[in-house]
Backbone bond lengths (Angstrom), bond angles and torsions (degrees), N, CA, C in turn:
res aa  C-N    CA-C-N  psi(-1)  N-CA   C-N-CA  omega(-1)  CA-C   N-CA-C  phi
1 M - - - 1.469 - - 1.531 109.80 -
2 Q 1.328 116.47 129.38 1.452 120.38 176.69 1.526 109.96 -64.92
3 K 1.328 116.00 148.56 1.452 120.49 -179.91 1.525 109.54 -84.44
4 L 1.322 115.85 118.16 1.461 121.38 -179.84 1.519 109.25 -140.78
5 A 1.315 116.03 147.93 1.461 121.94 174.92 1.524 108.93 -122.15
6 F 1.322 115.91 131.82 1.457 122.23 179.84 1.518 109.07 -119.09
7 A 1.330 116.57 140.22 1.457 121.13 178.35 1.521 109.53 -135.22
8 T 1.327 115.24 154.61 1.460 121.42 175.62 1.514 108.95 -134.02
9 W 1.347 116.15 145.03 1.468 120.55 -176.23 1.531 109.25 -156.25
10 N 1.309 116.58 121.72 1.464 120.98 166.80 1.523 106.06 -79.43
11 I 1.321 115.71 106.80 1.457 120.68 -169.89 1.524 113.27 -89.37
12 N 1.348 117.25 -16.05 1.468 121.24 177.12 1.538 111.23 55.14
13 S 1.332 114.93 58.12 1.469 126.71 179.50 1.529 111.18 97.78
14 V 1.325 114.29 99.40 1.461 119.24 -176.43 1.520 111.96 -71.66
15 R 1.318 117.92 -32.21 1.463 118.69 179.40 1.528 111.39 -71.99
16 L 1.320 116.95 -36.72 1.464 120.82 177.96 1.526 111.43 -66.90
17 R 1.340 116.47 -34.07 1.465 120.83 -172.55 1.524 112.46 -117.93
18 I 1.313 118.08 26.32 1.464 119.47 -178.51 1.530 111.53 -62.07
19 D 1.320 118.69 -34.18 1.460 119.98 178.68 1.525 110.78 -65.92
20 Q 1.331 117.53 -33.07 1.457 120.38 176.38 1.524 110.74 -70.67
21 V 1.322 116.74 -38.34 1.461 120.05 175.09 1.524 110.03 -59.47
22 V 1.316 116.36 -47.20 1.468 121.06 -179.69 1.526 110.39 -61.29
23 E 1.323 117.20 -43.35 1.463 120.40 179.47 1.526 111.10 -61.86
24 F 1.320 116.02 -42.72 1.469 119.44 177.22 1.528 110.99 -61.76
25 L 1.308 117.06 -44.70 1.463 120.57 -179.41 1.523 111.32 -63.31
26 K 1.318 117.13 -38.41 1.470 120.47 -179.45 1.529 111.78 -68.25
27 I 1.333 117.42 -38.15 1.464 120.48 -175.11 1.528 111.90 -85.05
28 W 1.339 116.51 -47.46 1.462 120.09 -173.35 1.533 113.11 -94.95
29 A 1.308 117.27 -22.00 1.470 123.34 168.63 1.522 115.49 52.84
30 P 1.341 119.31 50.98 1.465 118.73 172.81 1.529 110.17 -68.72
31 D 1.311 116.74 156.05 1.467 119.91 172.98 1.520 110.70 -72.80
32 V 1.336 115.60 -36.36 1.458 121.59 -176.31 1.520 108.77 -136.27
33 L 1.332 116.11 135.39 1.462 122.22 175.91 1.523 108.79 -124.09
34 A 1.337 115.83 121.06 1.459 121.45 173.42 1.526 108.54 -94.34
35 L 1.317 116.02 128.98 1.468 121.20 -179.18 1.519 109.80 -114.53
36 Q 1.327 115.74 147.58 1.455 121.42 174.06 1.529 109.77 -131.30
37 E 1.309 114.34 162.40 1.463 122.60 -177.38 1.530 110.61 52.23
38 T 1.327 114.63 50.06 1.460 119.64 179.95 1.527 112.41 -72.35
39 K 1.337 117.68 -26.44 1.470 122.88 177.32 1.526 111.70 53.88
40 C 1.310 115.37 41.85 1.460 120.89 -172.20 1.519 110.30 -128.32
41 P 1.336 118.75 122.94 1.462 120.29 178.40 1.522 111.35 -62.24
42 P 1.326 117.54 154.03 1.466 120.44 177.83 1.527 111.26 -55.35
43 G 1.320 115.94 136.56 1.454 120.76 177.43 1.509 115.07 86.93
44 Q 1.337 118.51 -4.09 1.459 121.05 -179.30 1.527 113.08 -112.93
45 F 1.315 116.88 15.17 1.455 121.03 -179.89 1.537 109.47 -67.14
46 P 1.334 118.22 135.40 1.478 121.04 -175.34 1.531 112.29 -77.93
47 T 1.312 116.07 70.92 1.461 120.83 -173.80 1.528 113.45 -74.68
48 R 1.341 118.05 -27.27 1.464 119.88 -173.60 1.516 111.50 -58.87
49 K 1.329 117.79 -46.61 1.466 120.37 -178.47 1.523 111.47 -66.49
50 L 1.314 116.81 -29.84 1.462 119.82 177.56 1.522 111.13 -69.71
51 R 1.324 115.49 -41.39 1.464 119.41 179.12 1.524 111.61 -63.74
52 E 1.318 116.39 -32.59 1.462 120.10 -179.05 1.523 112.50 -64.22
53 V 1.345 116.90 -22.27 1.470 119.89 179.73 1.529 111.20 -111.76
54 G 1.336 116.36 19.37 1.453 120.04 169.78 1.508 117.08 96.30
55 Y 1.326 117.17 7.56 1.466 120.79 179.56 1.526 108.47 -105.38
56 E 1.311 114.17 88.47 1.465 121.92 -171.24 1.523 113.71 -82.51
57 H 1.316 117.52 -17.59 1.459 120.30 -167.22 1.528 110.82 -118.33
58 V 1.330 116.37 128.37 1.460 122.26 -178.81 1.521 109.48 -136.54
59 A 1.319 115.71 129.97 1.463 121.85 168.79 1.523 106.87 -115.04
60 E 1.306 117.76 126.21 1.456 119.99 -175.55 1.522 111.39 -132.21
61 C 1.311 113.84 150.88 1.461 122.08 170.10 1.517 104.97 -131.38
62 G 1.328 116.60 101.12 1.461 120.96 -168.24 1.510 114.02 -108.84
63 Q 1.332 113.92 164.20 1.456 121.89 -179.66 1.519 107.98 -158.71
64 K 1.301 118.27 135.45 1.457 121.92 -175.95 1.527 111.20 -66.23
65 G 1.326 115.71 121.20 1.453 121.18 169.87 1.513 116.39 79.68
66 Y 1.334 117.74 -16.84 1.459 119.69 -174.49 1.530 109.99 -138.39
67 H 1.326 115.73 154.50 1.459 122.81 167.93 1.540 111.22 52.89
68 G 1.301 116.99 -137.95 1.456 121.89 178.47 1.518 112.61 91.79
69 V 1.345 115.91 133.51 1.461 122.58 179.19 1.521 109.03 -137.64
70 A 1.328 115.56 159.54 1.465 119.65 179.84 1.518 109.29 -157.55
71 I 1.333 114.50 160.96 1.458 122.73 171.05 1.522 107.06 -127.28
72 V 1.321 116.33 123.87 1.461 123.71 -179.56 1.528 107.17 -112.57
73 S 1.342 117.63 131.48 1.460 118.87 -171.09 1.524 112.70 -145.08
74 R 1.330 115.21 146.91 1.462 121.06 168.85 1.532 110.97 -73.16
75 H 1.328 116.10 -24.99 1.455 122.18 -172.18 1.525 110.42 -107.52
76 P 1.315 118.18 156.11 1.470 120.90 179.82 1.528 112.14 -56.68
77 L 1.310 115.00 144.62 1.460 123.17 177.53 1.523 108.61 -106.74
78 E 1.306 116.53 127.68 1.457 121.93 -178.11 1.523 110.52 -119.74
79 D 1.329 115.35 154.81 1.465 122.78 173.65 1.530 112.00 50.53
80 V 1.328 116.19 56.46 1.462 121.19 179.94 1.527 109.65 -69.13
81 Q 1.331 116.40 132.86 1.462 122.22 -179.16 1.518 110.00 -137.24
82 S 1.339 115.49 162.18 1.462 120.96 174.74 1.524 108.59 -145.50
83 H 1.319 116.44 132.62 1.466 121.53 178.85 1.522 109.25 -101.17
84 N 1.321 116.36 132.70 1.465 122.91 -178.89 1.528 108.94 -94.76
85 F 1.325 116.32 87.73 1.452 120.76 -177.50 1.524 111.70 -66.67
86 C 1.317 115.25 135.15 1.468 123.84 175.79 1.527 112.55 62.08
87 G 1.327 117.53 12.10 1.457 120.65 179.46 1.510 114.04 62.01
88 M 1.334 117.13 24.08 1.468 121.58 -174.21 1.519 112.69 -85.84
89 G 1.331 117.35 -18.77 1.458 119.86 -176.24 1.512 113.77 77.16
90 D 1.341 117.40 11.33 1.457 120.75 178.96 1.532 110.24 -76.83
91 A 1.317 115.51 146.31 1.466 121.21 178.49 1.523 108.78 -86.08
92 R 1.339 115.92 83.35 1.461 120.88 -174.04 1.528 113.74 -122.00
93 H 1.315 117.87 -1.43 1.457 118.73 -178.24 1.518 111.00 -151.14
94 V 1.321 115.39 138.61 1.457 121.53 168.75 1.525 106.70 -148.25
95 S 1.330 116.29 145.72 1.461 120.03 176.99 1.515 109.51 -140.99
96 A 1.327 115.10 158.57 1.461 121.85 177.51 1.522 108.27 -158.25
97 V 1.319 115.70 159.63 1.456 121.37 176.76 1.523 108.59 -95.11
98 V 1.346 115.38 125.26 1.461 122.76 179.39 1.526 107.61 -121.78
99 R 1.330 116.15 112.85 1.464 121.16 -179.18 1.530 112.05 48.98
100 G 1.311 115.50 44.96 1.449 121.36 175.66 1.510 115.26 84.78
101 I 1.346 118.45 -1.01 1.466 122.90 -178.96 1.526 109.07 -108.76
102 R 1.330 116.89 128.15 1.461 121.13 176.00 1.530 108.40 -80.08
103 V 1.326 116.50 115.43 1.461 123.41 -177.77 1.522 109.41 -107.46
104 H 1.327 116.40 129.64 1.462 122.71 178.65 1.525 110.03 -114.49
105 S 1.323 116.67 135.97 1.460 122.40 167.97 1.525 106.74 -112.54
106 L 1.339 116.62 120.62 1.467 121.31 -170.64 1.525 110.64 -130.96
107 Y 1.316 114.89 138.75 1.465 121.71 178.86 1.524 108.77 -128.17
108 V 1.332 115.99 101.65 1.460 122.35 -179.72 1.529 108.94 -77.54
109 P 1.336 118.83 141.78 1.466 120.30 179.19 1.522 112.45 -55.47
110 A 1.331 115.58 144.81 1.463 120.36 -179.92 1.519 111.80 -68.58
111 G 1.334 116.80 -41.74 1.455 120.22 175.15 1.510 116.26 98.55
112 G 1.318 117.93 6.48 1.460 118.71 179.11 1.516 112.53 71.82
113 E 1.330 116.85 -163.11 1.460 120.43 -174.54 1.520 114.25 -108.08
114 L 1.329 118.96 -18.71 1.464 121.74 -176.15 1.529 109.13 -101.85
115 P 1.330 119.33 115.57 1.461 121.19 -176.97 1.532 112.92 -81.85
116 D 1.314 115.25 57.13 1.467 121.35 -179.39 1.519 108.00 -138.15
117 P 1.338 118.84 106.87 1.470 120.00 -176.63 1.522 113.97 -65.36
118 D 1.334 117.54 -22.27 1.469 120.31 179.31 1.522 111.69 -76.90
119 R 1.309 117.24 -25.96 1.461 121.11 -176.88 1.522 112.46 -110.18
120 N 1.332 117.27 -13.05 1.463 121.14 -176.42 1.529 109.38 -129.50
121 P 1.327 118.46 102.18 1.471 121.00 -179.57 1.532 112.89 -59.30
122 K 1.335 117.47 -31.23 1.462 119.96 179.70 1.533 111.30 -65.99
123 F 1.316 115.94 -38.16 1.460 119.39 178.19 1.525 110.74 -71.19
124 A 1.324 116.27 -38.28 1.472 120.22 175.97 1.523 110.37 -60.85
125 H 1.340 116.21 -41.05 1.468 120.56 177.55 1.525 110.76 -62.46
126 K 1.325 116.75 -41.91 1.461 119.96 -179.98 1.521 111.16 -61.28
127 L 1.322 117.44 -44.86 1.461 120.32 -179.54 1.522 111.12 -66.32
128 A 1.323 117.29 -37.37 1.467 120.22 176.41 1.519 111.03 -65.77
129 F 1.316 116.15 -39.32 1.468 121.78 177.72 1.529 110.06 -60.52
130 L 1.326 116.61 -47.21 1.459 120.70 -179.59 1.524 111.62 -64.55
131 A 1.328 116.41 -36.82 1.463 119.57 177.99 1.526 110.76 -64.68
132 E 1.319 117.56 -42.34 1.464 120.77 177.63 1.524 110.56 -68.48
133 M 1.320 116.46 -37.09 1.457 120.76 179.48 1.529 111.18 -60.36
134 R 1.326 117.29 -33.51 1.467 121.18 -179.42 1.528 110.89 -58.84
135 E 1.329 117.24 -48.92 1.467 120.13 -178.80 1.522 111.82 -74.44
136 W 1.322 116.07 -38.33 1.465 120.67 -179.56 1.519 111.35 -62.34
137 L 1.341 117.09 -44.19 1.459 119.63 -175.29 1.527 111.60 -72.55
138 K 1.314 117.65 -32.18 1.464 118.76 175.11 1.518 110.25 -58.45
139 A 1.334 116.50 -41.75 1.464 120.30 179.03 1.520 111.34 -68.43
140 E 1.336 117.40 -41.55 1.462 120.94 179.41 1.530 111.18 -63.88
141 A 1.325 116.40 -40.93 1.458 120.41 -177.96 1.520 112.02 -68.69
142 A 1.324 116.44 -23.70 1.462 120.52 -179.47 1.523 112.68 -86.69
143 A 1.328 117.68 -4.33 1.462 121.74 -177.94 1.529 110.27 -71.69
144 A 1.333 115.40 171.63 1.468 120.75 -173.36 1.520 113.32 -69.86
145 N 1.325 117.68 -37.94 1.464 120.35 -175.60 1.528 111.88 -73.97
146 P 1.334 118.86 147.69 1.470 120.46 163.74 1.532 108.89 -57.47
147 V 1.337 116.66 152.07 1.461 120.92 -172.24 1.522 110.76 -127.34
148 V 1.334 115.55 135.09 1.461 122.76 167.86 1.524 106.97 -124.60
149 L 1.332 116.64 119.32 1.457 121.79 174.40 1.513 107.98 -108.66
150 M 1.331 115.85 123.39 1.463 121.35 -178.81 1.514 109.12 -129.95
151 G 1.323 115.15 148.72 1.449 116.31 172.76 1.506 114.27 156.76
152 D 1.328 112.82 -179.81 1.454 122.82 174.85 1.522 106.39 -86.71
153 L 1.328 116.25 100.07 1.464 120.79 -179.13 1.521 111.84 -89.53
154 N 1.313 116.70 -2.37 1.467 123.44 173.11 1.527 113.56 53.71
155 V 1.324 115.84 30.04 1.463 122.10 173.09 1.523 107.57 -138.89
156 A 1.331 115.66 132.72 1.468 122.40 172.78 1.525 106.30 -103.44
157 P 1.338 118.82 96.32 1.463 120.25 -163.81 1.525 117.00 -75.03
158 Y 1.338 118.52 -26.40 1.458 119.95 -173.52 1.522 111.44 -114.29
159 E 1.327 116.05 160.22 1.457 120.26 -178.86 1.521 111.65 -57.06
160 C 1.327 116.59 -36.14 1.465 120.78 -178.37 1.524 112.43 -84.28
161 D 1.341 117.05 8.46 1.465 121.46 175.34 1.522 112.05 -96.24
162 V 1.337 117.01 4.39 1.468 121.28 177.71 1.522 109.16 -137.06
163 W 1.306 115.32 159.18 1.461 119.86 -176.10 1.523 112.15 -71.39
164 D 1.360 117.02 -28.36 1.467 120.30 179.52 1.531 108.21 -150.39
165 H 1.319 115.16 101.92 1.467 120.84 -175.01 1.525 112.16 -58.35
166 R 1.314 118.53 -49.08 1.469 121.05 -175.60 1.520 112.09 -64.99
167 R 1.313 117.16 -41.16 1.466 119.83 -178.79 1.521 112.52 -67.26
168 L 1.341 116.73 -26.66 1.459 119.94 -172.84 1.530 113.41 -102.15
169 L 1.320 117.66 5.65 1.464 119.75 -178.57 1.532 112.78 -62.18
170 R 1.300 118.07 -24.89 1.466 122.27 178.80 1.518 111.51 -109.96
171 V 1.324 116.04 17.80 1.463 121.35 178.66 1.529 108.57 -108.02
172 V 1.332 116.25 131.62 1.465 121.12 -179.28 1.531 109.62 -55.54
173 T 1.304 115.54 136.22 1.471 131.21 -174.24 1.522 111.63 103.64
174 H 1.372 117.68 -19.47 1.468 118.56 -178.29 1.533 112.21 -134.09
175 T 1.311 117.73 15.26 1.463 119.55 177.33 1.532 109.56 -73.06
176 P 1.315 117.84 151.18 1.469 120.01 -178.16 1.516 114.24 -56.18
177 V 1.324 118.40 -36.03 1.462 118.97 -179.08 1.525 111.29 -65.02
178 E 1.322 117.34 -34.40 1.462 121.11 177.95 1.528 111.74 -76.43
179 T 1.325 116.69 -47.07 1.458 119.22 -177.41 1.525 111.22 -65.56
180 D 1.336 116.62 -38.54 1.466 119.32 177.21 1.527 110.44 -64.49
181 A 1.328 116.56 -39.26 1.466 120.30 179.88 1.523 110.96 -63.17
182 L 1.331 116.84 -45.81 1.469 119.16 -177.29 1.530 111.28 -68.38
183 K 1.315 116.27 -40.78 1.469 119.07 176.48 1.534 110.89 -61.68
184 G 1.338 116.10 -38.77 1.454 119.90 178.16 1.515 112.68 -64.89
185 I 1.321 116.31 -40.05 1.467 120.76 177.56 1.523 110.23 -61.45
186 L 1.326 116.22 -46.26 1.460 120.77 -179.97 1.527 110.86 -61.46
187 A 1.316 116.58 -46.09 1.461 120.56 -177.26 1.523 111.93 -65.62
188 E 1.326 117.42 -46.38 1.461 120.66 -176.24 1.523 112.37 -71.02
189 S 1.322 117.11 -28.45 1.466 119.70 178.60 1.522 111.45 -76.29
190 G 1.328 116.46 -22.09 1.453 120.53 -176.28 1.516 113.78 78.31
191 M 1.346 116.83 8.60 1.457 120.04 -179.10 1.529 111.12 -82.94
192 V 1.323 115.15 171.53 1.459 122.34 -174.47 1.528 109.36 -118.90
193 D 1.326 116.57 130.40 1.464 123.04 171.13 1.537 106.27 -76.33
194 V 1.333 116.40 95.72 1.454 120.62 -170.26 1.532 111.74 -66.07
195 V 1.318 117.48 -34.26 1.461 119.35 -179.35 1.523 110.14 -63.15
196 R 1.337 116.53 -46.53 1.459 119.25 179.47 1.534 112.10 -73.71
197 R 1.301 117.70 -19.55 1.469 119.80 173.70 1.521 110.47 -64.31
198 H 1.339 116.05 -37.44 1.459 120.35 -177.44 1.520 113.09 -96.03
199 I 1.334 117.35 -24.11 1.464 121.17 179.71 1.532 106.39 -127.34
200 P 1.323 117.35 76.70 1.466 120.27 -171.84 1.525 112.74 -72.19
201 A 1.340 114.39 161.96 1.465 120.93 172.27 1.535 108.33 -59.98
202 P 1.339 116.54 149.70 1.473 127.69 11.47 1.524 114.63 -95.85
203 R 1.330 118.57 15.84 1.460 118.73 -179.25 1.520 110.43 -65.11
204 K 1.316 116.54 130.01 1.458 120.97 -179.49 1.529 110.07 -76.95
205 I 1.333 114.84 140.03 1.468 121.52 174.71 1.529 107.50 -135.08
206 F 1.329 116.53 132.58 1.461 120.98 176.22 1.525 109.73 -126.54
207 T 1.330 116.18 146.71 1.465 121.44 175.50 1.521 111.84 -127.11
208 W 1.344 116.97 -1.17 1.464 121.66 -177.75 1.517 108.85 -142.32
209 W 1.348 114.53 136.70 1.454 121.71 174.45 1.524 107.56 -134.84
210 S 1.309 117.00 131.17 1.460 121.49 -177.09 1.526 111.36 -60.00
211 Y 1.333 115.12 145.95 1.458 120.27 173.58 1.531 111.39 -63.79
212 R 1.320 117.47 -20.84 1.463 120.72 -177.48 1.522 111.70 -63.92
213 G 1.350 116.54 -21.96 1.457 119.49 178.28 1.513 113.53 -75.17
214 K 1.335 116.89 -15.64 1.458 123.80 -179.96 1.530 110.48 48.48
215 D 1.319 118.09 -129.65 1.459 120.87 -174.15 1.521 112.93 -73.89
216 D 1.353 117.59 -9.81 1.455 120.50 -177.85 1.525 112.55 -91.79
217 W 1.335 117.87 7.20 1.457 119.02 -173.20 1.530 112.01 -56.95
218 S 1.339 118.16 -41.27 1.457 121.12 -176.42 1.526 111.60 -74.73
219 R 1.316 116.96 -40.50 1.473 120.04 -179.44 1.525 110.85 -68.54
220 L 1.330 117.31 -45.62 1.461 120.83 -179.64 1.526 111.55 -73.95
221 D 1.331 115.94 -35.61 1.469 123.34 175.79 1.531 112.52 53.61
222 K 1.318 116.46 43.69 1.466 120.81 178.51 1.530 109.29 -91.72
223 G 1.321 115.04 70.81 1.449 120.14 -173.41 1.513 114.10 -106.83
224 R 1.335 114.38 179.94 1.462 122.13 175.50 1.531 108.03 -143.89
225 R 1.322 116.93 151.79 1.463 120.95 175.36 1.528 107.94 -96.99
226 L 1.326 115.19 98.77 1.459 121.61 -178.61 1.524 112.43 -106.21
227 D 1.316 117.42 -15.08 1.467 122.67 -173.37 1.525 108.95 -107.13
228 H 1.327 115.95 131.27 1.456 120.78 -167.24 1.525 112.02 -133.59
229 V 1.334 114.47 155.68 1.459 122.81 171.62 1.524 107.25 -130.71
230 W 1.320 116.79 116.26 1.456 123.04 177.96 1.528 108.39 -117.21
231 T 1.321 116.26 143.11 1.461 120.04 175.61 1.525 109.68 -138.79
232 D 1.333 115.11 167.61 1.456 119.24 172.47 1.531 108.34 -68.52
233 P 1.332 118.59 157.59 1.470 121.12 -174.43 1.527 114.15 -58.17
234 A 1.332 117.51 -40.02 1.465 119.27 -178.07 1.520 111.22 -63.35
235 L 1.332 116.92 -42.37 1.456 120.14 179.03 1.530 110.60 -69.75
236 A 1.326 116.74 -36.76 1.469 120.28 178.53 1.525 111.33 -59.13
237 E 1.319 116.75 -34.14 1.466 120.52 -179.58 1.526 112.11 -64.39
238 T 1.331 117.21 -23.17 1.457 120.46 -179.68 1.528 112.82 -90.76
239 S 1.340 117.44 -5.76 1.464 120.11 -177.58 1.518 109.66 -70.75
240 S 1.323 115.97 139.37 1.458 119.68 -174.44 1.522 113.62 -131.74
241 N 1.317 118.42 -6.05 1.461 119.36 -175.65 1.518 109.68 -159.66
242 V 1.327 116.05 134.95 1.466 122.77 175.51 1.517 108.02 -127.63
243 E 1.322 116.25 137.61 1.470 119.61 177.57 1.517 110.45 -138.65
244 I 1.329 115.63 129.50 1.462 123.00 170.49 1.523 106.03 -98.60
245 V 1.316 117.45 111.53 1.474 120.87 -168.73 1.533 110.00 -88.59
246 R 1.321 115.20 75.63 1.464 121.79 -177.73 1.525 112.09 -61.60
247 T 1.311 117.08 -26.11 1.467 121.40 -177.84 1.521 112.10 -48.44
248 T 1.321 117.44 -41.64 1.464 120.34 -173.34 1.524 112.57 -66.04
249 R 1.341 117.92 -24.60 1.474 120.24 -179.84 1.525 111.01 -67.75
250 G 1.329 116.72 -20.55 1.456 121.15 178.57 1.510 114.09 -93.51
251 W 1.341 117.97 0.62 1.453 120.47 177.65 1.530 110.87 -71.45
252 T 1.313 117.28 165.30 1.463 122.13 179.12 1.533 110.21 -67.02
253 R 1.321 116.41 129.87 1.476 123.93 -179.52 1.542 110.22 49.93
254 P 1.325 117.07 59.60 1.463 119.89 -173.99 1.524 112.33 -81.29
255 S 1.317 115.40 166.39 1.461 120.71 162.57 1.519 107.93 -68.31
256 D 1.332 116.68 155.20 1.460 119.26 175.37 1.530 111.96 -79.81
257 H 1.323 117.67 -7.61 1.459 123.34 173.21 1.535 109.30 -104.75
258 V 1.326 115.80 159.19 1.470 120.63 174.34 1.524 109.44 -121.90
259 P 1.329 117.27 159.02 1.459 119.92 179.20 1.532 112.42 -68.34
260 V 1.320 113.59 148.68 1.466 122.11 170.67 1.520 106.31 -119.68
261 M 1.346 116.66 128.20 1.459 119.80 -176.25 1.522 110.90 -127.64
262 V 1.321 115.22 137.90 1.464 122.04 178.29 1.521 108.13 -128.98
263 R 1.328 115.81 135.64 1.459 121.22 175.99 1.521 109.31 -105.92
264 F 1.314 115.29 142.19 1.456 121.72 179.71 1.522 108.91 -122.30
265 G 1.325 115.97 134.78 1.452 120.59 178.35 1.505 113.73 65.69
266 A 1.348 117.46 20.17 1.472 121.08 -175.89 1.512 110.05 -123.09
267 Q 1.329 116.02 156.40 1.450 121.20 174.44 1.524 108.63 -79.82
268 R 1.325 115.26 162.37 1.458 119.23 176.09 1.523 110.76 -60.97
269 V 1.307 115.69 147.52 1.459 120.25 177.79 1.520 108.61 -115.61
270 P 1.340 118.74 154.28 1.458 120.14 -179.35 1.515 111.77 -66.82
271 A 1.335 115.48 152.49 1.462 120.58 -179.24 1.517 110.47 -61.89
272 Q 1.340 115.29 142.09 1.456 120.01 177.36 1.519 109.80 -75.52
273 Q 1.307 116.84 150.59 1.450 120.83 176.40 1.515 109.37 -83.28
274 G 1.338 115.19 159.92 1.461 119.88 170.84 1.501 114.60 99.35
275 G 1.362 119.95 8.65 1.450 118.65 177.03 1.516 110.79 178.88
276 K 1.341 114.54 163.79 1.448 121.03 179.34 1.525 108.41 -93.78
277 N 1.320 115.70 96.99 1.447 120.85 -178.50 1.520 110.35 -102.84
278 V 1.306 116.28 153.39 1.451 122.25 178.43 1.515 107.83 -95.39
279 R 1.340 116.06 122.41 1.459 120.47 -179.26 1.523 109.39 -126.57
280 R 1.328 113.87 151.72 1.465 119.93 170.54 1.513 108.80 -156.26
């Protein structure tokens, strides 16, 4: 198995935080970075700074002010595709083949604050998106290429994926209808949640902390695991390292999400300095 590292990060505006993206790429050096919530219109992606640090290849699906996904790579990107979930025209998915592996960057709708599809159209859209994702991913997983799906799936599926399971049962991202849907998608696709493969329950893992916590986000640690890396079983068997890069949440004007990185076919690497990261 070739040695490759894949990372995913909801960057919450790639143009606003391009210097943070570059810093992450320089320090952690993934081969491929999937970005979500780029909030960047087509053709305005800040590619120049990426090329300066060796990331020559970008596949993007952009939209002004909202959503947006991209794949940034050291290696050539082939057969770039985008799926239009729910026929909404939202920029929520892009995929490309990298060294024979089909890589997906996916951004599932957040769903608003009221977990009632009859009263909240955003939540209804999220459930429809997940229902379509179930059939779509089964087909993708059955394709010839190995598959890596990365992104902000906006669901914390397990009790240990949130800071307080009971308090969040009626909070969007952790309601039973959402968690059951995501677990069903994973099971029916036959894919593997690589992060939980290496850091199994009941250990808590978070990738998102609300801005409302301000400077207390790390001390209070009221997080959720919304960002995921799934692969086909054969590729999952080659995974050797998972890192939740908490360091970036403490940077100046950070995204509320942090990168998740998985290495395949590689030996463990020493912990990076400058932050308390979760490794396994």
